[in-house]
N, C-alpha and C positions, 0 to 999 in steps of 0.2 A: 976714599970716602964713598959710602953707599948713598943712594938716592931714596929717601923715605917720604912717606905720606903719613900724617897723623890725622885721626878722625876724633872729633869730640862733639857730642850732642847728648844732653840729658833727656831728649824727647824722642830719639830715634833708635832703631835697632841697628847697632853698629855693624854687626856681622852681615846683615843684608846689604848695607851700603858697600862694604869692602868686597863682598862677593861680586856685586854688580860692576864696581869699578875695575876689579881684577879681570873681568871678562874682556874689557877693552884694553887694559894695560897689564898683561899677565906677568911681566918681569918686575913690576914695581913693588918695593918693600913697603908694607902697610902695617900700621899699628893703631890700636885703640887707646886714646889718651883718657886720663881721669883728671879730676881736679888737682891731683898731685903731680901731674905731668905725663910724659909719654914714656913707654917702656923701651926706649931705644936711645942711642946717643943723640943729644940735641943738635949737634953740628951736622948730623945726617939728614935732618928734616928740611926738605925743600918745599913741601906742599902741606897746607893745612885745610881740611874740610871741616867746617865748624858750624855750630848753632849755639849762640849765647855762651861762649867760653868764659871762665872766671877771669877776673882782673889779673893782669900780669901773665896770662897764659902764654903770650907770644914771646916774652922776653928771652927765654933760653934759646930760641931758634934763630941763631945769628946768620944762618945761611938760607933763610926762608925766601922763596921766590914767588909764591902765589898763595892767596887766601881765598877760599871758596866759601861763600855764605850759603847755608842750606835753606834757601828760601828766597822770595822776591824782596821782602822787607829787610833793610840793612841797618835800621836805626840802632840796634843793639851793638853794632860793630863800630860805626863811624863816630860815636860819642866817647870812645875809649881813649885812654892816655898811653896804652902800650901798643898801639896799632903800628905795625912795621911799614916802612916806606917801600911797599911792593904792590903789584896789582891786586885789587880786590874785585872779585866777580860775584854776581848774584845768579841764581838759577832762573832761566827763562825757558820754562818747559810748557809746551802746548797742553800737556795733561794737567798741569797746575791751573792754567787758564780755563780749561774746560770744567775742572772741578769747582773753581771759584764761580764761574758763570752759572753752573747748575745750582749751587747753593744760593746765590743771590736771586736767581729766578724763583727758586722754591720760596724764599722769604717774601718776594714781591707778590707772588700768587697767593700765599697764605694771607697776606693783608688785603689784597685786592678782592679775593673771593670770600671774605668774611669768616675765614676759618677760625680766627681767634674768638669771634662771637659764638660760633658753633661749639667750640671746645667748652666755653663757659656754660652754654645752654645744656650741653650734654651732662655736665657735672650736676646740674640742677634737675636732671631727669625730665626735661621738657622737649616737646616737639614744636619747633617754630620755623616758619618759612621766612627767609630773607631774600628778596628778589636780587639776583646778581646785577652788578653794574658792569656794563660792557667796557672792554679795555680802552676804547677810544676816549672814554670820559675820565680816565685816571692818569694823571700826569706824573711820570717818574723822572726824578732828577738824580743823575749819577755824579757825585762829587769826587773827581779824580779820574783822569782819562789816560792813564798809563796803559801798559799791556793788559793787565787784568781788568781795569775799569772799562777800557774800550771793548774788550770781548764781552763783558757782562752787559754793557749798554746795547750792543748789537743783538744779543740774545733776547733781552727784554723787548726790544723793538720788533723782533721777529714774531712775537706773540700779539702784536697789534697795539701795544701801549705807546703813546707819544712820549719819546724820551728826549730829555735835554741833558747836556753835560756841562760841567764846569771844571776848569783847571786853572792853575796859577799862570800858565803861559798859553799862548794861542795853540789850539788844536783844530784839525778839520777831520770829521768822521762822516762818511756817507750816511745819510738818513738821520743823523743826530744833530740837533740844533746846539751849537757849542757856544759857551760863554767863557770868558777868561778875565782874570784880574779881580782884585778886591772890590773895585768900583761896580762890577757887574754882579756881584754876589747877591745883593738885595733883590734884584729883578729875577735872578735865577731861583732863589728860594721862594719868592712870592708865588711862583708858578709851579710849585712842586707839591704834589699830594703824598708821594712816597719818596723820601730822601734816602739814597744809598751812599754811604761814606766809604770811599775807596782810595783816599789820598795816602801818600807816603808820610811817615812821621819825620818832620824836620823842625828846626827851631821856628820856622815861619808858619808851620801848620799846627803846632802844639796849641790846643784849646782854640783853634780857629772856629770850631762850632761851640759858641758860648751862649749865654742866656739871651744876649741881644740878637744873635743870628737865629737861634731857635724860635724867637718871637716873630721873625720874618716869615716863617712858614705859615700856611693857612691853618686856622684852628681845626684841630682834629687830624692833622697830618700824621702819617706813619713814618717811623724812623728805623733805619737799618745801618749797623756799623760792622763791617768785616775788615777794617783796615788796622788801626791801632787805637787802643783805649785813650791815650792822652791827647788825641786829636780833638776829643770831645770833653768839655767841662762836665764831668759826671754828675756833680751835685746840681748843676743847672738842668741837665737832662732829667734827673729824678724829679726836680720841682716841676718841670714842664709836663711830665707824665702824671704827677699827682694832681695838677691843676686841670688836666684834660686837654691842654693845648696840643700836646702830642698824645694821640689816643692809644697808640700801640707801638711796640718796638721789638726788633729782633737784634740781639746783641751777641756777637761772637768774641768781642775783645773788650778789655776793661782797663782802667787806669792802674789797678793792682790785680795781678793774676797769681794764683787763683782768686776769684772774687771773694772778698771776706764774708764770713758768715753773717756779720752784722749789717751787710748792705741791704737797704730797703728794696733793692731790685728783686731780691729773692721772693719777696712776698707779694709781688704785683702779678695779678693774673692776666694782665695785658702785655707782659714782657716774656719773650722767649730768650733763655740763656743757654748758650752752647760754649764749650771750653776751648775756644781758639782753634777750630778745626775746619774752617770754611774751605781752606785749600792747603794741602801739604805737599812737600816734594816726595816723589816716588822713586826709589832707587832704579827700578827697571827702565824708566824713561829718562831720568835726569843724569845717570852715570855717564852717558855718551858725551854730554856737554862738559863734564868735569874732565874726562879723558882728553877731549879735543883741546881744552885750554892748557892742559899739561903738555901736550904735544907742541902747542904754539910757544909755550915758555921755552921748551927745549930747543926749538928752531929759531928763537929770537924774534918771533912774530907777535903782533898785538893780540891781546886776548879778547874774547867775545864777552859782551854784557858786563863791561868794566864799570865799577862804581866810582863816582866822583865824590870823595868824602866831603868836599867843600859844599856840595849841594845836598848831600844826605841821601842820595839815591843814584 
């Protein structure tokens, strides 16, 4: 029996990933899978590197030993019915954290420095001065303090913004005032001028940002979501933007992707829409992690960055 790896992702260049993984594991037999399956005997497949594979994708691979999710968010995997009883790992790549932190910082600065207003003024052909607000007077709240959220929180704080963080379970981050648990959420939100959502999507976090909690933010607050669309009740967010309670938003993720043409978000000049690209896995930096976990499987050792399906991350 050969030892094979299958790769499936509708969003990535498969050849780049296989070339990068091959540099670390030159003897490994690797194949690009399609929705119809993999072009190799199913019993040879020991490793699957995937992003949002179709339902029943894993069923033919009876000798599977490892599933690698091409990203930090694993919600699309853990909710499946065909998930094999093998280790599942997520990518934990410093380059992904840096990319996410840079994107979040860009969004925070865009709102904090009135860039949305200047974009609107430019379209009107007007020259108008708006006096900058100093960072110490703009309170930023990061909702979700995992690896990506913690890195982003520290990057924002480095620019002088007072940063608070909220998570479902207790966390301690140097220089960041941390809150945890649902009972602390109202206090956290009430002190947040720019809210950054960076939570994993689990049954407990689905629509955790709803109309009631959006109303807890100060009037005129700004909103950033780079996590998952279903964490936010999208119609409630639209209503908050229409009323002015949320004055601006930067949205990289949505309940339905691509965002439907009929969504009212498209027509809002106070909303920035980007197509789920705040942070992506890069073959040249992430392939080493995949190779290391394959080596660990071969040696009978615990894998790194293992996902707990019961927790959803």
